[in-house]
Phi, psi and omega in degrees: 000124178277149179281126180284137186246346176210138174225166164241145189213159173238154177216166167237136182234129173245111179278166174217173190301338182266353180294149175302133181053036181293138170240023186252149175258356182293143169285170179299317177293326176296325182287322174302315183296315178300312180296309175313309184294321177300311188299316179293326181294320181291312189283342175266011176072021181274341177208140176290146178308312186293324178293316176301324182291315180302313188283331195232335188295140172271005178262142178297340177294346184298328180302328182252033180075016181086002184297126178260355185065202191269148176206158184254170174296140176095352181270337183244163179291156194297314180310316182291309184297319179305315182285309187306315187282351176269349182282153170278164173299138182074354177286145183244126186287167162291151171306145169208171187243141168230184184297347183270342184137205178260143185230155163229133182249138173239123176276124187270324172192000000 
């Protein structure tokens, strides 16, 4: 099995007051509840990943459905990269935290 060096992925970011560069007033617990609720709605088919990103993500990528385009190892923070590179195509991650807040990642290719 070859090691993948480049993927493309989308994400949803929910920041909280303690996040790096935060613009959020949410507490850590409130942000965690929000990301868990979004993850639940996406996995249960209540909302499409891209629509959830547009409506809820605190990242500017939200405007394009959360798309981050292609990236290689070393371009993203480690917590994010560790999850993104383990996903299969079209797989959606469990919510996880980085220094920027809580994320859900969807691997695009």
